[in-house]
N, C-alpha and C positions, 0 to 999 in steps of 0.2 A: 644303482647306477645308472643313467639315461639310456636307453638303447636305440637303436639308430629308426626300429621301428616306433617306436613313444615319440621321435623327434614327427615321425610323418606323422603319426595320429595328428596332432599337436596343428601344423601347416594347415592338413587336411580338416582341421574343426576349425581351423581360424579364415578358412578361403570363404568368401562371398558364396551366399546360394545359385549357381548356374542360373536356376528357373525363371526368376527377373528378365535375366539378359536373352532369354529364351521367347520372353512374352511379348507378343505383336502387336502391345499396347491396348489401349479401352477399346472395345466393339462401338461401332456406330450401327446406326440406322442403316436398314437398304435404302441409296437414294434410287433406286428402278423405279417407282412406281411415282416420285417423284419426277422424275425427267419425263416420264411415259405420259403424265401428267401435262405437264407445261407445253409439252411437245403437243399433246393430242389438239388440248383450246385454242390453240394458237392457227396452226391448221384447221381448222375447225370452220374458225372467224375469216380468215384470208376464202378457202374454198367458198363460203358461203358465195363470195363475190364473183370470183372464177368459176363457179358454172351457172349464172345469172340467175341466181335465186333470188339476188335484192340487185335492182337494176340502178342505182341510183351512184354511179362510178364517184362519188365526190365524198361519199360514206365509209370509204375504201380505208381513209385513213387511219378507222378506228381500229384495226389493227397493229400499227404501229406501237399506242404504249404495252401491247402484248407483247410482240415482237423483241421489246427493249427490256423488260421486268420479266416477265414469265416462261415467254420460249428463250428469250435470250439467256438473262444474269441466271433465272435461278438454276436454267439446263445448265448452263457451263457448271456452277457450283455442282450439279447430282452428279457433271463426269469427272469434278475436282474428285469428289469422293467415291466413286467407283477405282478412280485409282488409290485410294484411301483402302477400298478393299481389296485391290492385286485384279480388278477384273477389268483387264484391257479392252474387249470389246465394250464393254458398256463406260469406259471413262475414254475412248473413241466414239463412240456414238454422241457422248450424251455430247462433250466439249464439243464436236464438231458441228453440227445442228442448233449449238447455243450459238455456237459460230454466227451458221448460219442467220438466224433471226437476227441476230445484231447486225448482221451484213447486209440482210435484205432489210433494216429499217434504214441503214444510212443511206443505201440504193436510193432507196424511194423518196427519203427527204432529202438528200442534198444532192445527187448524179445523177438521176431523171431527171428532171426539169434542167436538167443545162445538157440536156443532148437533143442532136437533129429528129424533131417529130417524126420524119417522115423515114426515119429508122432505127431509133431510139427501142424497139423492138428489137432488133437483132440480135441488141447491147443484152436487151434482157435473157435472148432467146439461149446466149453463149453462155451468161452465166447458170440461165438452170442447167444447159446439159454438162458443165461442170457438176453437178451437185448430181447427175443422173449418173453418174461413173463413177463417183465416189461411193452412191447406193448401191448400184451393182457390186463393187464387189462385199461391200458390207451383207448384203444379201448373201454372197454364199458364205462367209465368217455365220451370219442368222442360225443357219441351219440346224448349227451342233448348238443354239441355247432353248430357243420351244417354241414351239408352232404358233405361238401367240405372238409371237416379236419376228420372227418370221414374215407371218401374216403382214406385221405392220412393215416393214421392209420389201417387201414383194407389191405391197398397194404402194407404199411411196416412191419408187424407183418407176413403177408403170406411172404416177403422177408428176413425175416431174421431165420424165420423157415426152407425154403427151404436151404438157407446158414448153415445154423447152419447143419442140417442133412445133404446136400451135403459135408461139412469137416469133421462132423463127424466118414460119411462113407467111405471117400476118392473117392465119388460121383461126379466128372467132370463135369458132366450133369446136377445134381441136382444145383450144384452155377452155373450152366450160367441158368440156370431156374430161382432160385434167381436173377441173373441180369437183364434178364426181367421184371421179377417183380419190383426191382428197380429201371429200368427205369421209367413204368409205375408208379412207384411211387414220385419220382420227378418232372415227367409229370404234376403230381394229385398237387402235392406243390405249382411247380411253379405256375399253375392256380389261386390256394387261394391264394398267396403271391400278384400275380397280383387282383385277385378283391376286396383285400383290398387297397390296395394302388390307383388304379384306380376307385374302386367305393367315394374314398374321397375327391379325387381331383377331381371327375365330381359331384359330391354332388347327385349323384344317382345312381343307380341299373343299371350300364352296362353289369357286369359280376355274373350272381345269383350265393349265394353261399348254398341258401334253409336250412334257421334255423331251427334246429330242438326241441330246446327247448321247 
């Protein structure tokens, strides 16, 4: 005779294993070092010109391919992968700054040449000011990540502020200061990127980033 308990046992045995349903899917690599590396290199190249280290303005177009493909597209992809890793901060940062570089390339190539020469600097200043505001609240959020990442956002925000003020007022010296701050930002971002990939592959802390959470 089949009892109620026997029927219950058979139903439970036939039920699918809930473990696969709880799985979050295949693991993916950390996109952080990729996004930071893309951001660092593009920032470095542009900042060389903003700091007036290279004096030939016509050579500034060298940044456009980097802005389109590495700083823009690759960083945008890194942000999408951060969404996959459930990292809101990384997703917002990389997607936003990937879009920054893409929009910067479009602005320089298609928009800036059409603006009145006497006031084009004001449009550039407003563009940079809006990114300074965004970076300011991302700086607040970065305080709960690592000291390395927080340093990137601190120097980046200072970079945007000096570049925005310099362009709005057409103050060349302030733009040069913003360029030097951009170079510092690039070096710190490269450090954070290097720490992410080196610490991961060596499976120990070689380059400390000092978690702050």
